[in-house]
C-alpha positions in Angstrom: 18.8 68.0 -104.3 21.7 66.1 -102.5 19.1 63.9 -100.6 17.4 62.9 -104.2 21.0 62.1 -105.3 21.3 59.8 -102.3 18.1 58.1 -102.6 18.4 57.3 -106.2 22.0 55.9 -105.4 20.7 53.8 -102.7 18.0 52.6 -104.8 20.5 51.6 -107.6 22.4 49.8 -105.0 19.8 47.9 -103.7 18.7 47.1 -107.2 22.4 45.7 -108.3 22.5 43.8 -105.0 19.3 41.8 -105.9 20.3 41.5 -109.7 23.6 39.9 -108.2 22.0 37.8 -105.7 19.7 36.4 -108.4 22.0 35.6 -110.6 24.2 34.1 -108.2 21.3 31.6 -107.3 20.4 30.8 -110.9 24.3 30.2 -111.4 24.3 27.9 -108.4 21.3 26.0 -109.1 22.3 25.7 -112.7 25.9 24.6 -111.9 24.8 22.0 -109.5 22.4 20.6 -111.9 25.5 20.3 -114.4 27.3 18.4 -111.9 25.0 16.2 -110.6 21.5 16.5 -112.2 19.0 16.1 -109.4 21.3 13.7 -107.3 18.7 13.1 -104.9 15.7 13.5 -107.0 16.2 10.5 -109.3 15.3 7.1 -109.8 16.7 4.2 -111.7 15.4 1.2 -113.6 17.3 -1.9 -115.2 15.8 -4.3 -117.7 17.4 -7.0 -120.0 16.7 -8.6 -123.4 17.8 -11.9 -125.0 18.4 -12.2 -128.4 18.5 -15.9 -130.1 21.0 -15.8 -133.2 22.0 -19.1 -135.3 25.6 -19.0 -135.6 26.9 -18.7 -139.2 30.6 -19.9 -139.0 32.2 -23.4 -137.8 35.7 -22.4 -137.0 38.4 -25.1 -136.6 42.0 -25.7 -136.6 44.1 -28.3 -138.6 47.7 -28.9 -137.4 50.2 -30.6 -139.6 52.8 -32.5 -137.7 55.9 -33.7 -139.0 58.5 -35.7 -136.8 62.2 -36.9 -138.1 65.6 -37.0 -137.6 68.5 -34.1 -137.4 67.8 -33.1 -141.2 65.8 -30.0 -139.9 65.3 -28.6 -143.7 63.9 -31.8 -144.9 61.4 -31.9 -142.3 60.4 -28.3 -142.6 60.2 -28.8 -146.8 57.8 -31.9 -145.9 55.6 -29.9 -143.5 55.1 -26.9 -145.7 54.2 -29.4 -148.5 51.7 -31.2 -146.5 50.4 -27.7 -145.2 50.1 -26.3 -148.4 48.2 -29.0 -149.6 45.7 -29.0 -147.1 45.1 -25.1 -147.4 44.7 -25.8 -151.3 42.1 -28.5 -150.5 40.2 -26.0 -148.1 39.9 -23.4 -150.7 38.9 -26.0 -153.2 35.7 -26.5 -151.1 34.8 -23.1 -151.2 36.3 -21.5 -148.3 37.3 -17.9 -148.6 41.1 -17.1 -148.8 40.7 -14.5 -145.8 38.9 -17.4 -143.9 42.0 -19.3 -143.6 45.1 -18.3 -142.0 48.3 -19.8 -140.4 47.9 -19.6 -136.6 51.2 -21.2 -135.3 54.5 -22.8 -136.6 56.7 -24.2 -133.8 59.9 -26.3 -134.1 60.8 -28.4 -131.4 64.0 -30.5 -130.8 63.7 -34.4 -129.3 66.1 -35.4 -127.0 67.7 -38.5 -125.9 68.6 -38.6 -122.1 70.9 -41.1 -120.8 71.2 -42.6 -117.2 73.5 -41.9 -114.4 75.0 -45.3 -113.7 78.4 -43.9 -112.6 77.2 -40.7 -110.7 78.0 -38.6 -113.7 74.8 -37.6 -116.1 75.8 -36.8 -119.8 73.9 -34.0 -121.2 71.1 -35.1 -123.2 71.5 -35.6 -127.0 69.3 -34.2 -129.8 68.1 -36.8 -131.9 65.7 -35.4 -134.2 63.0 -32.5 -134.3 59.3 -32.2 -134.5 58.0 -29.3 -136.8 53.9 -28.3 -136.2 52.4 -25.6 -138.4 48.5 -25.3 -137.5 46.2 -23.2 -139.8 42.8 -21.7 -138.6 39.7 -22.5 -140.7 36.3 -20.8 -140.8 33.7 -22.6 -142.7 30.3 -20.7 -143.5 28.8 -23.4 -145.7 27.6 -26.1 -142.8 26.7 -28.3 -145.4 30.5 -29.1 -146.4 31.7 -28.5 -142.9 31.9 -32.0 -142.2 33.2 -33.2 -145.4 36.0 -30.5 -145.1 36.9 -31.7 -141.4 37.6 -35.1 -142.7 39.2 -33.8 -146.1 41.9 -32.0 -144.4 43.2 -35.2 -142.5 43.2 -36.9 -145.8 44.9 -34.4 -147.4 47.8 -34.4 -144.8 46.9 -32.6 -141.5 47.1 -35.2 -138.7 45.2 -33.0 -135.7 41.9 -31.6 -136.1 40.6 -29.7 -133.0 38.7 -26.7 -131.5 35.5 -26.9 -133.7 33.5 -24.1 -132.6 30.3 -22.4 -134.1 30.3 -18.6 -134.0 28.6 -15.6 -135.1 31.0 -13.9 -137.4 29.4 -10.3 -136.8 27.8 -9.5 -133.0 27.3 -6.0 -133.7 24.0 -6.4 -135.5 22.5 -9.0 -133.2 23.7 -6.8 -130.0 22.1 -3.7 -131.3 19.1 -5.6 -131.6 19.0 -6.7 -127.9 20.3 -3.2 -126.9 17.0 -1.7 -128.5 14.4 -4.3 -127.0 16.4 -3.9 -123.4 16.1 -0.1 -123.6 12.3 -0.5 -124.6 11.6 -2.5 -121.7 13.5 0.0 -119.4 11.4 2.9 -120.7 8.1 0.8 -120.0 9.4 -0.1 -116.4 10.3 3.3 -115.6 6.9 4.9 -116.4 5.0 1.8 -114.1 7.6 2.5 -111.2 6.6 6.4 -111.6 2.7 5.6 -111.6 3.6 3.2 -108.5 5.4 5.9 -106.8 2.9 8.9 -107.4 5.7 11.0 -109.5 6.7 11.6 -113.0 9.1 10.8 -115.0 11.8 13.4 -116.1 14.7 13.9 -118.3 16.8 10.9 -119.1 19.9 11.4 -116.9 22.2 8.4 -117.7 22.1 5.0 -119.6 24.5 2.4 -118.7 25.2 -1.0 -120.6 26.4 -4.3 -119.3 26.7 -7.1 -122.3 27.0 -10.7 -121.9 29.2 -11.9 -124.8 28.4 -14.7 -126.8 31.1 -17.5 -126.4 32.0 -19.8 -129.1 30.0 -23.1 -129.1 32.4 -26.2 -129.1 30.9 -28.9 -131.1 33.6 -32.0 -130.9 36.9 -32.8 -131.2 38.4 -35.2 -133.8 41.4 -36.9 -132.4 44.9 -36.9 -133.4 45.7 -39.4 -136.5 48.0 -42.2 -135.6 51.4 -42.2 -136.3 51.3 -38.3 -137.0 51.7 -39.4 -140.5 48.5 -39.5 -142.1 44.9 -40.2 -141.4 43.1 -43.1 -139.5 40.6 -45.5 -141.8 38.0 -44.0 -139.6 38.8 -40.5 -140.3 35.9 -40.1 -142.8 33.4 -40.6 -139.9 32.3 -37.5 -139.0 29.0 -36.6 -137.2 26.3 -34.0 -139.1 27.3 -30.3 -138.5 24.5 -29.1 -136.3 25.2 -25.2 -135.3 22.3 -24.6 -132.9 21.9 -21.5 -131.1 23.4 -18.7 -129.1 21.9 -16.3 -126.8 23.1 -12.9 -126.9 22.0 -10.8 -123.7 22.2 -6.8 -123.0 21.5 -5.3 -119.8 20.5 -1.7 -119.2 20.2 0.6 -116.4 18.2 3.9 -117.0 18.4 6.8 -114.5 15.6 9.5 -114.9 15.0 12.6 -113.1 12.0 12.3 -110.9 9.1 15.3 -111.9 
């Protein structure tokens, strides 16, 4: 009887050891795959896609620069009145309020410097101030963009610059480029696997590198003479041609080798 009990206990121990060993091996395999799935049995493919999009915004800045004497309050009032006239004109041309914003405001003193004939240099003296206010504008109707550019000068701005064509919302364009790049990478993965004599397993990772779309510079209108008003040729502006922009996305897909 004791011998049978010993045999039964021995068998139970052996079965237990085997079960624990199998569980340990399974756990190690599962754990290793969760940490670095098929680290030595994987391959990667890279593909990119380009989507050509037409800009829908002409963005520029208009500045009102007012120079004068020591009466800073009067200069600020004059500058604000001219800037308000520029903003009012832009809105009259159909530009939405959200597309017009004050981008900068600065007050700079102007100094008079004296010579040092006697060896003692007197300190410079403030003889006036310059007030500059800059407004950023987004024109979405390109048929009016040229008119608006010349009109802001006629209505008080004496510096117009940084005209750029941009895409207002890049998300939709980038999504199209991304989907196209991933589709190309999937096809490429099948071709690589077929050439290498192995199968394409599960997708392990996706990495993306996007190439941002930079605003396209168009032209810059020179500052009006005298900082007080427009030049006679300010009405002569070139036609607005937005052209196109390339939005690129590159993806790298990593697959398990089957």
